[in-house]
C-alpha positions as CSV (number, residue, x, y, z in Angstrom):
1,M,87.4,112.6,155.4
2,P,83.9,111.5,156.3
3,D,83.3,107.5,156.3
4,K,81.8,106.2,153.3
5,I,78.1,105.3,153.5
6,P,77.7,101.4,153.7
7,L,76.0,99.9,150.4
8,L,74.7,96.4,150.2
9,V,74.9,95.5,146.3
10,L,72.9,92.3,145.5
11,N,72.9,92.1,141.7
12,G,76.1,91.3,139.7
13,L,78.7,94.1,138.5
14,S,81.7,94.4,136.1
15,K,84.9,95.1,138.0
16,E,84.8,98.6,136.7
17,H,81.4,99.1,137.7
18,L,81.9,97.9,140.9
19,A,84.9,100.4,141.6
20,Q,82.9,103.4,140.4
21,I,80.6,102.7,143.1
22,A,83.2,101.4,145.6
23,A,85.1,104.9,145.2
24,V,82.3,106.5,146.7
25,Y,80.4,103.9,149.0
26,D,81.7,101.1,151.4
27,V,80.6,98.5,149.2
28,T,79.6,94.7,150.3
29,Y,79.2,93.0,147.3
30,A,77.0,89.7,147.4
31,P,75.8,88.9,144.1
32,T,75.0,85.1,145.1
33,A,72.5,83.7,147.5
34,A,74.9,82.4,150.2
35,E,77.1,85.8,150.0
36,R,73.5,87.5,150.3
37,A,72.3,85.9,153.4
38,A,76.1,86.3,155.1
39,A,76.2,90.0,154.0
40,V,72.5,90.5,155.8
41,A,73.0,88.2,159.0
42,Q,76.4,89.7,159.6
43,H,76.5,93.2,158.5
44,G,72.8,94.0,158.5
45,A,72.7,96.6,161.0
46,R,75.3,98.6,159.0
47,F,73.6,99.1,155.5
48,R,72.0,102.3,154.6
49,A,71.4,101.6,151.0
50,V,70.6,98.5,148.9
51,L,71.5,98.3,145.1
52,T,69.6,95.3,143.4
53,I,67.5,94.6,140.2
54,G,64.0,94.1,139.5
55,V,64.2,90.2,139.0
56,I,66.0,89.7,142.5
57,G,64.7,92.6,144.6
58,V,64.9,92.6,148.2
59,T,62.6,90.9,150.9
60,P,60.7,92.1,153.8
61,E,62.7,89.9,155.9
62,E,65.9,91.6,154.7
63,I,64.6,95.1,155.1
64,A,63.6,94.2,158.6
65,A,67.2,92.9,159.4
66,M,68.8,96.4,158.2
67,P,67.5,99.2,160.7
68,K,69.5,101.9,159.4
69,L,68.3,101.3,155.5
70,E,66.8,104.3,154.1
71,L,67.3,103.9,150.2
72,I,66.8,101.0,147.8
73,C,67.8,101.3,144.2
74,A,67.0,99.1,141.1
75,L,69.6,99.3,138.6
76,G,67.0,99.0,135.8
77,A,63.5,100.3,135.1
78,G,61.8,97.1,136.8
79,Y,61.5,96.7,140.6
80,E,58.7,94.1,140.8
81,C,60.7,92.1,143.5
82,V,61.0,95.1,145.6
83,P,58.2,95.1,148.4
84,L,57.0,98.8,148.1
85,D,54.7,98.3,151.1
86,A,57.4,97.3,153.4
87,A,59.6,99.7,152.3
88,R,57.3,102.6,152.6
89,A,56.1,101.5,155.9
90,R,59.7,102.1,157.1
91,G,59.9,105.7,155.5
92,I,62.7,103.9,152.9
93,V,62.8,105.7,149.5
94,V,62.7,103.5,146.5
95,A,64.2,104.5,143.0
96,N,64.9,103.0,139.9
97,G,66.9,103.4,136.3
98,A,63.8,104.4,134.4
99,G,65.0,105.7,131.2
100,T,68.6,104.6,131.2
101,N,68.1,101.5,129.0
102,D,64.8,102.5,127.1
103,D,66.7,102.8,123.7
104,C,68.5,99.4,124.0
105,V,65.5,97.3,125.1
106,A,63.3,99.1,122.0
107,D,66.3,98.3,119.8
108,H,66.2,94.5,120.7
109,A,62.5,94.3,120.7
110,F,62.6,95.7,117.0
111,G,65.5,93.1,116.4
112,L,63.1,90.2,117.5
113,L,60.4,91.6,115.7
114,I,62.2,91.5,112.3
115,A,63.8,88.2,113.2
116,A,60.3,86.4,113.9
117,V,58.8,88.0,111.2
118,R,61.5,87.0,108.8
119,N,62.1,83.8,110.3
120,F,65.6,84.5,110.6
121,H,66.3,81.4,113.1
122,S,65.0,78.9,110.6
123,L,66.8,81.0,107.7
124,D,70.1,80.6,109.2
125,R,70.1,77.2,110.0
126,L,68.8,76.3,106.3
127,C,71.5,78.3,104.7
128,R,74.0,76.5,106.6
129,E,72.6,73.3,105.5
130,G,73.1,74.4,101.9
131,V,69.5,75.1,101.4
132,W,68.7,77.6,98.6
133,R,65.9,80.1,98.8
134,D,63.9,78.0,95.8
135,A,63.4,75.6,98.4
136,I,62.2,77.7,101.1
137,A,58.8,79.6,101.7
138,S,59.0,83.2,101.6
139,P,59.1,84.9,105.0
140,A,56.6,87.6,105.5
141,N,57.0,91.5,105.1
142,V,57.6,93.3,108.3
143,S,56.5,97.0,107.1
144,G,53.0,97.5,107.0
145,K,52.0,94.9,109.6
146,R,49.8,96.2,112.6
147,L,51.8,96.4,115.5
148,G,50.0,95.9,118.9
149,I,51.9,97.2,121.9
150,L,50.9,95.6,125.5
151,G,52.3,98.7,128.0
152,L,52.7,101.8,126.1
153,G,55.2,103.3,128.4
154,T,58.5,104.8,127.8
155,I,59.8,101.5,126.4
156,G,56.5,101.0,124.6
157,Q,56.4,104.4,123.0
158,K,60.0,104.1,121.8
159,I,59.1,100.6,120.3
160,A,56.0,102.6,118.6
161,K,58.2,105.2,117.3
162,R,60.3,102.6,115.5
163,G,57.3,100.5,114.2
164,A,56.1,104.1,112.6
165,A,59.5,104.1,110.7
166,F,58.1,100.5,109.4
167,D,54.8,102.3,108.4
168,M,53.1,100.0,110.9
169,P,49.7,101.1,112.1
170,I,50.1,101.1,115.7
171,G,47.6,99.9,118.6
172,Y,48.0,99.6,122.0
173,H,46.5,98.1,125.5
174,N,47.1,100.0,129.1
175,R,44.8,100.1,132.0
176,K,43.7,103.2,130.7
177,P,44.5,105.5,127.3
178,R,47.5,107.7,127.7
179,E,47.1,111.0,127.6
180,G,48.3,112.8,124.1
181,V,48.7,109.8,122.4
182,A,47.5,109.3,118.9
183,H,47.7,105.9,118.6
184,R,44.5,103.3,118.8
185,Y,43.7,102.4,122.0
186,F,42.1,98.9,122.7
187,D,40.5,98.4,126.0
188,S,41.2,94.7,126.4
189,L,44.5,92.6,125.6
190,K,42.3,90.2,123.5
191,A,40.9,92.9,121.4
192,L,44.4,94.1,120.7
193,A,45.6,90.6,120.1
194,T,42.8,90.1,117.4
195,W,43.7,93.1,115.5
196,A,47.6,93.0,115.6
197,D,49.9,91.3,113.2
198,V,52.5,91.3,116.1
199,L,52.1,91.7,119.4
200,V,54.8,93.3,121.6
201,L,54.9,92.9,125.2
202,A,56.4,95.9,127.3
203,T,54.3,95.7,130.3
204,P,56.1,95.3,134.1
205,G,56.1,92.0,135.7
206,G,54.9,90.9,139.1
207,P,51.7,89.1,140.0
208,A,49.2,91.5,138.3
209,T,50.5,90.5,135.0
210,R,51.2,86.8,135.3
211,H,50.2,84.9,132.4
212,L,48.2,87.7,130.9
213,V,49.3,86.3,127.6
214,N,47.4,82.8,127.6
215,A,46.2,80.3,125.0
216,E,43.1,82.6,124.7
217,V,45.1,85.7,123.6
218,L,47.7,83.8,121.4
219,D,44.6,82.3,119.6
220,A,43.1,85.9,119.2
221,L,46.6,86.8,117.6
222,G,46.4,83.7,115.5
223,P,48.1,81.8,112.6
224,Q,49.4,84.6,110.7
225,G,50.3,86.6,114.1
226,W,53.9,87.0,115.8
227,L,54.6,87.6,119.5
228,V,57.5,89.5,121.0
229,N,58.6,89.8,124.5
230,I,60.9,92.2,126.3
231,S,58.9,92.6,129.4
232,R,59.2,89.6,132.0
233,G,59.0,85.8,131.5
234,S,56.0,85.4,133.6
235,V,53.5,87.8,131.4
236,V,53.4,84.6,129.2
237,D,52.0,80.9,129.7
238,T,55.2,79.1,128.4
239,E,53.6,75.8,127.7
240,A,50.4,77.6,125.9
241,L,53.2,79.5,123.8
242,A,54.9,76.3,123.0
243,A,51.7,74.4,121.9
244,A,50.8,77.2,120.0
245,L,54.0,77.5,118.1
246,R,54.1,73.8,118.0
247,E,50.5,73.4,116.4
248,G,50.8,76.3,113.9
249,R,48.3,78.4,115.8
250,L,51.0,81.1,115.8
251,A,53.4,82.0,113.2
252,G,56.2,82.8,115.4
253,A,57.7,84.4,118.2
254,G,60.7,86.4,119.6
255,I,61.4,86.1,123.2
256,D,64.1,87.8,125.3
257,V,62.6,86.7,128.7
258,Y,61.0,83.4,130.2
259,E,59.5,81.8,133.1
260,S,62.7,79.7,133.8
261,E,65.3,82.0,133.8
262,P,68.3,81.5,134.1
263,N,67.5,78.2,132.9
264,R,66.6,77.9,129.0
265,P,62.9,77.5,128.4
266,E,62.7,73.5,127.5
267,A,59.4,73.5,126.0
268,L,60.6,76.4,123.4
269,I,63.9,75.0,122.6
270,G,63.1,72.7,119.8
271,L,60.9,74.9,117.9
272,D,62.3,76.6,114.6
273,N,59.6,79.3,114.7
274,V,61.0,81.1,117.9
275,I,64.2,83.0,118.4
276,I,65.4,83.2,122.1
277,T,67.8,85.5,123.4
278,P,68.9,85.3,127.4
279,H,67.4,88.5,129.0
280,V,69.7,90.8,127.3
281,A,67.3,93.5,125.6
282,G,68.4,96.3,128.2
283,W,72.2,95.2,128.3
284,S,74.5,97.1,126.3
285,P,77.7,99.0,127.4
286,E,76.0,102.2,126.8
287,A,72.8,101.1,128.7
288,T,74.8,99.6,131.7
289,Q,77.1,102.5,132.1
290,A,73.7,104.9,132.1
291,S,72.1,102.4,134.6
292,V,75.1,102.7,137.0
293,D,75.5,106.3,136.6
294,R,71.6,106.8,137.5
295,F,72.2,104.8,140.6
296,M,75.2,107.0,141.8
297,A,73.1,110.4,140.8
298,N,70.0,108.7,142.6
299,A,72.2,108.0,146.0
300,Q,74.1,111.4,145.7
301,G,70.6,112.9,145.5
302,H,69.1,111.1,148.4
303,F,72.2,111.4,150.8
304,A,72.8,115.2,150.1
305,G,69.0,115.6,151.0
306,R,68.2,116.6,147.3
307,G,66.0,113.5,146.5
308,V,66.5,110.8,144.2
309,V,66.3,111.4,140.6
310,S,64.0,108.9,139.3
311,P,61.7,107.7,142.5
312,V,59.4,104.9,142.3
């Protein structure tokens, strides 16, 4: 029986998924910074593949320390901390898990949208305090609101599909219009925010999108507008968001991602008009299993010479 291919795993995995991968590959599991540094220093010369996630990636220095490396896989769709130039300069193939958790993310985004517009966070607290509906301002309707989407990729399109079921007019902003899409295109984020009642962020992270949503965009969304972020925390200026929510310049927000991860977003914690979840939009048993299965398919395709299933 041939030797197993050495694989460095940098992201956290369950025992079951680690066992699934270890049945095929010679796994070095290094999910902490100390374990990661030790693994690269001691065994870097062996590794032929790396499994990671977008927000932790792999560094150019680590790539340089792995002379046999030929495949880098991101478990989910994001790959913003994978240095593509350094990988491609070495001829290293980069793949991701595009499509494996799209439904899960879109479901969560719409859950946050409903929770934000209907103000579930405050209603839950008030109900627990014994406050009856007569003493509470009526929360807004969801159906019929104008839905703006920043980033109409596969996840953005699934969010739009859910919005259509709520009779929401849909607009979007990308770098350029998408072919074959009937939704209204806006050539700037500010124009989209001015039009929209709810702005959902589904764009990739990284330097190009850092603080795209700033005070100017939030003011364009306005005091009757809501923000939902299931993309990356870096896309939103957290201090500007906190100020807009605190001062009533934005009606509310639902966010799954924030700049301070994994630490909580302190500027938002005391605010009743924001609902926060800890970067779990893409997490479900079904989505995680599909992501691991996609990694296995990508790696198998690469090492068998067929090519990866979802190249970056």
